[in-house]
RONUMI-956277 format. One record per residue (C-alpha): y, z, x; residue in three letters. Coordinates in steps of 0.1 Angstrom, whole numbers, plus 5000, padded with zeros to 4 digits. Layout:
YZXAla;...
This chain:
724921325211Met;724820935212Gly;723020695234Glu;722920685272Glu;721220465298Ile;719920615331Leu;719220375360Ile;717220515389Asn;717220275418Phe;715320275451Thr;714619975474Pro;710919985462Met;711320055425Glu;713820045397Thr;713420255366Arg;715620255334Val;715520505306Ala;717220475272Val;718220815258Ile;719020865221Glu;720221205208Asn;719121375240Gly;715521235239Met;714020955260Pro;713120655238Gln;712320375262Glu;711320365299Val;711120045320Tyr;709720025355Val;710019735379Glu;708519745414Arg;709519505441Val;705919385447Asn;705219345410Arg;708419215394Arg;708019095358Gly;708318715354Ile;709318685317Val;712218445314Gly;711418275348Asn;711317895347Ile;708717705368Tyr;707717355377Gln;704117395368Gly;701017175373Lys;698517125345Val;695117225360Val;692917215328Arg;693217085293Val;691217265266Leu;691117035234Pro;688817285216Gly;691417565220Met;694417335216Gln;695717475249Ala;696017415286Ala;696017615318Phe;699017555341Val;699317655378Asp;702817805383Ile;702017955418Gly;700518285406Leu;697118435413Glu;695918335378Arg;696718015360Ala;699018055331Ala;698217955295Phe;700217735271Ile;699317655234His;699917315218Val;702717455196Glu;704717545228Glu;704417185240Val;705417015208Leu;709116945202Ala;710717225182Gln;711916965157Ser;708316855149Ala;707416845112Thr;704617055097Gln;702516735095Glu;703116655132Glu;702117015141Lys;698916995120Ala;697916665136Asn;698916745171Ala;696316735199Ser;697016905233Ile;695016615250Ala;697616365238His;700616575250Leu;699516685285Val;697016565311Arg;695416735341Glu;697616695373Gly;700816645353Gln;703916835362Ser;705317045334Leu;708617235332Leu;707717575316Val;709117925310Gln;707218245309Val;707218425275Thr;704618695284Lys;703818855317Asp;700218845329Pro;698519145313Ile;695119275323Gly;692818985329Thr;695018745309Lys;697418505327Gly;701018455318Ala;701918285285Arg;704217975287Leu;706417755266Thr;708217425273Thr;711017545249His;713417675274Leu;716017945267Ser;718618115288Leu;720118445276Pro;723618565284Ser;725518865269Arg;726118725234Tyr;724118405232Leu;720818245240Val;721117885251Phe;718417635242Met;718717305260Pro;717517005241Gly;717717185208Asn;720517155182Gln;719617475162His;722417735157Leu;721118065146Gly;722318425142Val;720218735149Ser;718718875117Gln;719819225128Arg;723419135120Ile;723219215083Glu;726919155074Asp;726918805058Ser;730718755064Glu;730218845101Glu;727218605103Arg;729318325089Asp;732318405112Arg;730118395143Leu;728318075132Arg;731617895124Gln;733218015157Thr;730417875178Val;730317555158Gln;734117515165Lys;733617575202Leu;730817335205Leu;732717065186Ser;735417085213Glu;732917015241Glu;731816685255Asp;728516815268Gly;725016725256Glu;724016865222Pro;722317205227Ser;721117495205Gly;722417855205Phe;721318185190Ile;723918455186Leu;722418785197Arg;722719115180Thr;725419235204Val;727618945195Ser;728619125163Glu;732419165165Gly;732718935196Ala;736018745199Ala;736218365202Glu;737318395239Ala;734218605247Glu;731918355230Leu;733618065248Lys;733118225282Ala;729418285274Asp;728917915265Ile;730717805297Gln;728618035318Phe;725317915302Leu;726417545306Arg;727017605344Arg;723717795348Leu;721817505331Trp;723517255352Ser;722417435384Ser;718917455371Ile;718817085364Gln;719817025400Gln;716817245411Glu;714417055389Ile;715316715405Lys;713916825439Thr;711217085428Ala;707517025435Lys;704817175414Ala;704017455415Pro;707317625423Ser;709917855407Val;713017695394Ile;714917995380Tyr;714318375381Glu;715718615356Asp;717918905366Leu;716319215381Pro;715719515358Leu;718919705365Asn;721119405356Met;718919295327Arg;719419645312Ala;723219595314Leu;723019255299Arg;720419325271Asp;720819695263Met;724419785269Ala;726819785239His;730219925230Ala;728620235213Gly;727120365245Leu;728320695258Glu;727220675294Lys;725420445318Ile;724520665348Arg;723420505380Ile;722120705410Asp;722620435437Ser;726220375449Arg;725420015459Glu;723819935426Thr;726720105408Phe;729319885426His;727219575417Arg;726919695381Ala;730719735379Gln;731219375390Asp;728519255366Phe;730019425336Val;733519315343Lys;732418955342Ala;729818975314Leu;730019305295Val;733619425298Pro;733319655267Glu;731019895286Val;733019905318Ala;734320255310Gly;730920395303Ala;729420325338Ile;729520615362Glu;727920685396Tyr;725520985395Tyr;725621165428Pro;723921485416Gly;721321675437Glu;719021695407Arg;717121365403Pro;718621155376Ile;715321125357Phe;715121505355Asp;718121485331Leu;716821485295Phe;713321555309Asn;712521185314Val;709921255342Glu;708121505319Glu;708221255290Glu;706720985312Ile;703821215322Gln;703221295285Lys;703320925276Ala;700420865299Leu;698221105280Gly;696221045249Arg;697421345230Lys;700921405216Val;701721745202Glu;703921765171Leu;706322055165Lys;704522155133Ser;701322215152Gly;699721875144Gly;699021615170Tyr;698521245176Leu;695821065195Ile;696620725211Phe;693820505222Asp;694820175239Gln;692319895243Thr;692619535251Glu;692319425215Ala;694519685198Met;696020035199Thr;694820305175Thr;696820615165Val;695020905148Asp;697121175130Val;695721525128Asn;697121845112Thr;695822055140Gly;697122415138Ala;699522335110Phe;698422495077Val;701622475057Gly;703022725033His;702322574998Arg;699222354994Asn;697122105013Leu;698821795000Glu;702321935010Glu;700922015045Thr;699521665049Ile;702721505037Phe;704921695061Lys;702521625090Thr;702521255082Asn;706321245080Leu;706721405114Glu;704021185128Ala;705720865115Ala;708920955134Thr;706921055166Ala;704820735165Ile;707920505163Gly;709320685194Arg;706020675213Gln;705520305207Leu;708820235224Arg;708320495251Leu;704820375260Arg;705820005254Asn;702719945233Leu;702319595218Gly;700019375199Gly;698019505169Ile;698519875162Ile;696420065136Ile;697720405124Ile;695320645107Asp;697620885088Phe;695921175071Ile;694821065036Asp;697421125009Met;696621114972Glu;700221104960Asp;701420734961Ser;705120844964Asp;704221044995His;702520725009Gln;705720525003Arg;707920785019Gln;705820805050Val;705720425053Leu;709520405048Arg;710020665074Thr;708020465099Leu;709820145090Glu;713220315094Arg;712320445129Val;711120095140Leu;714419945129Glu;715920085162Arg;713219915183Asp;714319635205His;710819475202Ala;710119285169Lys;707819505147Cys;706119415114Lys;704419665092Val;701919515067Thr;701419835046Gly;698520055038Val;695019885039Ser;692219955015Glu;690820195040Leu;694020395040Gly;695120265074Leu;698620135083Val;698419805101Glu;701419685121Met;702219465151Thr;704819505178Arg;705819215200Lys;704219245235Arg;705919055263Thr;705419305292Arg;702719545303Glu;702619885287Ser;703820195306Leu;700220285312Glu;699319945326Gln;702319955349Val;701720305363Leu;697920345361Cys;694820175372Gly;691120175360Val;689420505367Cys;686920475396Ser;684620725380Glu;684320585344Cys;685520225350Gln;687920255321Gly;685320385295Arg;687020715292Gly;683820915298Ser;681020955324Ile;677421035322Lys;676521405325Thr;674621525356Pro;671621585332Glu;671621215322Thr;671821095358Val;669021345367Cys;666621185342Tyr;667620835354Glu;666620945389Ile;663321075376Phe;662620745359Arg;663520555390Glu;661120765411Ile;658320705387Leu;659120335387Arg;658920325425Gln;655820535426His;653920275405Arg;655219995427Ala;655020125462Tyr;652920355484Asp;655120605503Thr;654820955517Asp;658021095502Ser;661321015484Tyr;664921085494Leu;667521095466Val;671121025475Leu;673621135449Ala;676921305442Ala;677321685447Gln;677321765410Thr;674121575405Val;672321725435Val;673422075423Asn;671922015389Tyr;668621885404Leu;668322185427Leu;669322445401Glu;669122355364Asp;666322095368Ala;664422255397Ser;661422325374Asp;661321955363His;661521845400Val;658522065408Ala;656621915379Glu;657421565390Leu;656321635426Glu;653021765413Ala;652621465390Phe;653121205417Ile;651721405446Gly;654821335468Lys;657721535482Thr;661221475468Ile;664221565489Arg;667921555480Phe;671021465500Gln;674621475489Val;676421145495Glu;680221225494Pro;681220855488Met;679120835456Tyr;680720885422Asn;679121105395Ala;676920825382Glu;675720665414Ser;672520735432Phe;669820585454Asp;666120665458Val;664920595493Val;661220555503Leu;660320765533Arg;
């Protein structure tokens, strides 16, 4: 079984799943009230310049100001010396209008990341106005094909009268005919011309150009001739997709089909089940081992454990097989969960250096299929594999989940016993400070139960010690850690 794309569309939400060999590999979610803004172009307004950070904050009309670094303001043709001596204070000033494009969505408490180096993607090309660079995706490994593509685009550009511009040939351009590349160039020229007209009348802050919605981006960026099926469960979206691919991605027109089945489309290939699993910390391996994922603001850590897998030969062989299976599973989980930034993997320690190399190579091979740019730095002195994965959008957990109201994101809460002793200390504190007849403790049900049952002897001892009565009342709105001590 090859590769399929499932598109689940509702007026409120669009979801896209990439299936490879019957297994979900990637899931994208876009909600109407929280559409991603990567690729959008804005007329922004500089609101604060930070010379010490070589950066500036720019108002683009969002709740939080966006962030731009000096390197994203400098001309792309700047020399290394110019980059080293550049000062953000000399390039922008507060109150200045600045044409910018979003490179990273707002994530957590961080605002969007911006650049002044604009780029517009089409099916085969990325257009870079004001830049004369002509590049080819590194994922096209055939040197003859790389040369053919470069020469074809150079020929097409030499036949134009337009202003000099840069282009990058995308991975899907491999095998593209001259006519297809020419059509892409013409499309991008027209698009840039319309954007320029918008820029002339735009006032900061305002949006100049918005990237395609998720369902159309999936067709533009993920569809390729090798796809078996693109299934869409909305008839209206299906018809729009047909028109879109005829104009932009004709080679996949035969793969698109409308899915009218009674069974929800994301129940095919167990996508719903895989989403639920991807929101958990623990991932079971077929061998009996398991992975533990911990996502923090700074980095993501992955811990590999043998679990119930004891092997058939010896300990080293057991560890090696578990690590090999884990490497494959980790590559898939990073894509499925859309984890980005710094990732630290704690494989089970291996003494055999050949085993280490094989596990590392397995991980690298799995990551080669990843659409996001990944870089594995190897095994550290502590035996950890350090890698990075480009992060442009929120992870699946950040899109679908919020901070736990009980633990506030810590991942654990105080036990009723701990809260009980905090209450005792608060009562003693108030006893020394105030004169009162009795105390009323307001707390959650679990805490009150503990005080009246497990800690009843301690409550009696405390009442005898302070010479006051202590009563308890359940407060349904309190979480497990909240309480109040009221003087009566």
